[in-house]
C-alpha positions as CSV (number, residue, x, y, z in Angstrom):
1,G,1.0,-8.0,8.7
2,C,2.1,-4.6,7.4
3,P,-0.8,-3.4,5.3
4,H,1.4,-1.8,2.7
5,R,2.9,-5.1,1.5
6,G,-0.2,-6.2,-0.5
7,L,-0.5,-3.0,-2.5
8,F,3.2,-2.8,-3.1
9,Y,3.3,-6.4,-4.3
10,T,0.4,-5.6,-6.7
11,L,2.2,-2.5,-8.1
12,K,5.4,-4.5,-8.6
13,K,3.6,-7.5,-10.2
14,N,2.0,-5.2,-12.8
15,K,5.5,-3.7,-13.6
16,L,4.4,-0.1,-13.1
17,T,6.4,3.1,-12.7
18,V,6.0,4.0,-9.0
19,L,7.4,7.2,-7.4
20,G,7.7,6.8,-3.7
21,D,7.9,9.1,-0.6
22,I,9.4,9.4,2.9
23,G,7.6,7.3,5.5
24,C,7.5,3.7,6.8
25,Y,6.4,2.7,3.3
26,T,9.8,3.7,2.0
27,L,10.7,0.1,2.9
28,G,8.9,-0.8,-0.2
29,F,12.1,0.0,-2.0
30,A,13.8,-3.1,-0.4
31,P,13.9,-6.6,-1.8
32,P,11.9,-8.6,-2.4
33,L,9.2,-6.0,-3.1
34,N,11.4,-3.6,-5.0
35,A,8.3,-1.6,-5.7
36,L,9.5,2.0,-5.8
37,D,11.5,3.8,-8.5
38,S,12.4,6.9,-6.5
39,C,12.2,8.7,-3.1
40,V,13.3,12.3,-3.2
41,C,11.6,14.3,-0.4
42,M,8.4,14.5,1.6
43,G,5.6,15.1,-0.8
44,G,7.7,13.9,-3.7
45,G,5.7,10.8,-4.2
46,F,3.1,13.0,-6.0
47,T,5.2,15.9,-7.3
48,V,8.0,13.8,-8.8
49,A,5.4,11.5,-10.3
50,M,3.9,14.6,-11.9
51,G,7.3,15.6,-13.4
52,M,7.9,12.0,-14.6
53,A,4.5,11.9,-16.3
54,K,5.1,15.2,-18.1
55,A,8.5,13.9,-19.2
56,F,6.9,10.8,-20.7
57,E,4.4,13.1,-22.3
58,R,7.1,15.1,-23.9
59,A,8.8,11.9,-25.1
60,G,5.5,11.0,-26.9
61,Q,4.5,8.3,-24.4
62,T,1.1,10.0,-23.8
63,D,-0.6,6.7,-22.7
64,K,1.9,5.9,-20.0
65,K,0.5,6.4,-16.5
66,V,2.7,6.9,-13.4
67,F,1.8,6.0,-9.8
68,G,2.7,8.3,-7.0
69,V,2.6,6.9,-3.5
70,L,2.5,8.5,0.0
71,G,0.9,7.9,3.4
72,D,-2.1,9.4,5.0
73,S,-0.1,11.5,7.4
74,T,2.3,12.7,4.6
75,F,-0.7,13.5,2.4
76,F,-1.8,16.2,4.9
77,H,1.8,17.3,5.6
78,S,3.1,17.7,2.1
79,G,0.9,15.8,-0.4
80,M,-2.3,17.9,-0.8
81,T,-0.5,20.5,-3.0
82,G,0.9,17.7,-5.2
83,A,-2.5,16.1,-5.6
84,A,-4.0,19.5,-6.6
85,E,-1.2,20.0,-9.1
86,I,-1.8,16.6,-10.7
87,R,-5.5,17.4,-11.1
88,Y,-5.1,21.0,-12.1
89,N,-2.4,20.5,-14.7
90,G,-3.6,17.2,-16.1
91,G,-0.8,14.9,-15.0
92,N,-1.2,11.3,-16.2
93,V,-0.7,10.2,-12.6
94,I,-2.6,7.9,-10.3
95,P,-2.1,9.2,-6.7
96,V,-2.1,6.4,-4.2
97,V,-2.6,7.2,-0.5
98,L,-1.5,4.4,1.8
99,D,-3.9,5.0,4.7
100,N,-2.7,3.1,7.8
101,S,-4.5,5.5,10.1
102,I,-1.4,6.7,12.0
103,T,2.0,8.4,11.5
104,G,4.0,5.2,11.3
105,M,7.5,6.5,10.6
106,T,8.1,8.7,13.6
107,G,6.3,6.8,16.4
108,H,2.6,6.5,15.8
109,Q,1.5,10.1,16.3
110,Q,-2.1,11.0,15.3
111,N,-2.8,12.9,12.1
112,P,-5.8,14.7,10.6
113,T,-7.5,11.5,9.4
114,T,-7.6,9.8,12.8
115,G,-10.0,12.1,14.7
116,Y,-7.5,12.8,17.5
117,N,-4.8,15.4,18.1
118,I,-1.2,14.8,19.1
119,K,-2.3,14.6,22.8
120,G,-4.9,12.0,22.1
121,D,-7.8,14.4,22.6
122,P,-10.8,14.3,20.1
123,A,-10.1,16.6,17.1
124,G,-11.6,17.4,13.7
125,K,-11.4,14.4,11.4
126,I,-10.8,15.0,7.7
127,D,-12.7,12.9,5.2
128,L,-9.9,11.8,2.8
129,E,-12.3,10.7,0.1
130,A,-14.3,13.9,0.2
131,L,-11.1,16.0,0.1
132,C,-9.9,14.1,-3.0
133,R,-13.3,14.7,-4.7
134,A,-13.2,18.4,-3.8
135,M,-9.9,18.6,-5.6
136,G,-11.6,17.3,-8.7
137,F,-11.0,13.6,-8.6
138,N,-14.4,12.0,-9.4
139,R,-12.9,8.5,-9.2
140,V,-11.8,7.7,-5.7
141,R,-11.2,4.0,-5.1
142,V,-10.7,2.5,-1.6
143,V,-9.2,-1.0,-1.4
144,D,-8.1,-3.3,1.4
145,P,-4.4,-4.2,0.8
146,Y,-4.9,-7.6,2.5
147,D,-7.2,-8.5,-0.5
148,L,-4.7,-9.1,-3.4
149,K,-7.4,-9.7,-5.9
150,A,-9.2,-6.5,-5.1
151,C,-5.9,-4.6,-5.3
152,D,-5.1,-6.0,-8.7
153,Q,-8.5,-5.3,-10.0
154,A,-8.4,-1.7,-8.7
155,V,-5.0,-1.0,-10.3
156,K,-6.0,-2.5,-13.6
157,E,-9.3,-0.6,-13.8
158,E,-7.9,2.7,-12.8
159,L,-5.1,2.3,-15.3
160,S,-7.7,1.9,-18.1
161,A,-10.0,4.7,-16.8
162,D,-10.3,7.7,-19.1
163,E,-10.4,10.2,-16.3
164,P,-8.2,11.0,-13.3
165,S,-8.5,8.7,-10.3
166,V,-7.1,8.2,-6.7
167,I,-6.6,4.9,-5.0
168,I,-6.7,4.8,-1.2
169,S,-5.2,1.6,0.3
170,R,-6.8,1.5,3.7
171,R,-5.9,-0.8,6.6
172,P,-4.7,0.2,10.1
173,C,-1.0,-0.4,11.0
174,A,-0.6,-3.9,12.4
175,L,1.4,-2.4,15.3
176,L,-1.5,-0.3,16.7
177,K,-2.6,-1.5,20.1
178,Y,-6.3,-1.4,19.3
179,V,-5.9,-3.6,16.1
180,K,-7.2,-7.1,16.7
181,H,-5.2,-9.8,14.9
182,S,-6.3,-13.1,13.6
183,A,-4.8,-16.4,14.7
184,P,-1.3,-17.1,13.2
185,L,-1.0,-19.2,10.1
186,A,0.9,-22.5,9.7
187,V,2.2,-24.4,6.8
188,D,1.3,-28.0,5.8
189,T,4.7,-29.3,4.8
190,D,3.1,-32.2,2.9
191,K,1.4,-29.7,0.6
192,C,4.3,-27.1,0.4
193,V,6.3,-27.6,-2.8
194,G,9.0,-25.1,-1.9
195,C,8.1,-22.7,-4.8
196,K,8.8,-19.6,-2.5
197,N,5.9,-17.6,-3.9
198,C,5.0,-16.7,-0.3
199,M,8.5,-15.1,0.0
200,K,7.6,-12.5,-2.6
201,I,5.7,-10.4,-0.1
202,G,8.7,-10.0,2.1
203,C,7.0,-10.8,5.3
204,P,9.4,-11.3,8.2
205,A,7.2,-14.0,9.7
206,I,7.9,-16.3,6.7
207,S,11.1,-18.2,6.1
208,I,12.3,-21.4,4.3
209,R,13.4,-24.3,6.4
210,Q,14.7,-27.5,4.8
211,G,13.1,-26.4,1.5
212,K,9.7,-25.7,2.9
213,A,7.9,-22.5,4.0
214,H,7.8,-21.9,7.7
215,V,5.7,-19.4,9.7
216,D,7.0,-17.9,12.9
217,N,3.8,-17.7,15.0
218,T,5.3,-15.1,17.3
219,L,5.4,-12.7,14.3
220,C,2.4,-13.7,12.2
221,V,-0.8,-11.7,12.7
222,G,-2.9,-13.9,10.4
223,C,-3.4,-11.3,7.6
224,G,-3.7,-14.1,5.0
225,V,-1.7,-12.4,2.3
226,C,0.7,-15.3,2.0
227,E,-2.2,-17.7,1.9
228,Q,-3.5,-15.9,-1.3
229,L,0.0,-16.3,-2.9
230,C,0.2,-20.0,-2.3
231,G,-0.9,-21.9,-5.4
232,V,-1.0,-25.3,-3.5
233,K,-3.0,-24.0,-0.5
234,A,-0.3,-25.1,2.0
235,F,-1.2,-22.3,4.5
236,H,-3.9,-22.7,7.1
237,S,-5.1,-21.0,10.3
238,T,-4.0,-22.3,13.7
239,K,-7.3,-21.2,15.2
240,K,-9.0,-24.0,17.1
241,E,-12.5,-24.8,16.1
242,G,-15.1,-24.4,18.9
């Protein structure tokens, strides 16, 4: 149920150049997602992307856009200056903020987007969209990474846009205690053809048993991403009617 998987799957599927950053989302490097092309330092998701875009520009590939990825917590720690640099100096970069509403890498600490301080007390909450617009990005696109169709549409439309844009992938971390999960999914083995499309998302709840997909219901949070990948509609909810 990690919310970053859907967006990373979309970036990989579209065969894009994606510069990563340090955080829980660095796991997007790993197979089967293989979504990131670099990870240098905190904030490098945007600044290295800017350098890469300028390198492509010098090589005459002026139409090639680069995606820079970092999380909401890292954005406020080390990413704002990179975003300002991209806008100010005209980098052919689409900054992507993976907003999971927490600091996932180091133990679920609060950050300036959550409205609470490190002690859990109410604090000033920064509007991420408004901040991006204040930096000069008129196009600020918010998508739900559990919706693969919406993610794909957002990526394609922002790629073709003739002005700078930001994509915010927003869905709370599946490990947060207050997040309510849906019923686990199960696989109809009569429908499953063993194509392994569902394995492309890299979800630890999904495995192959005797040539068929299998869902571990102790790990599945019912996000439905695998269901969207299945061309034969073999996945279904275990929620009991009534």
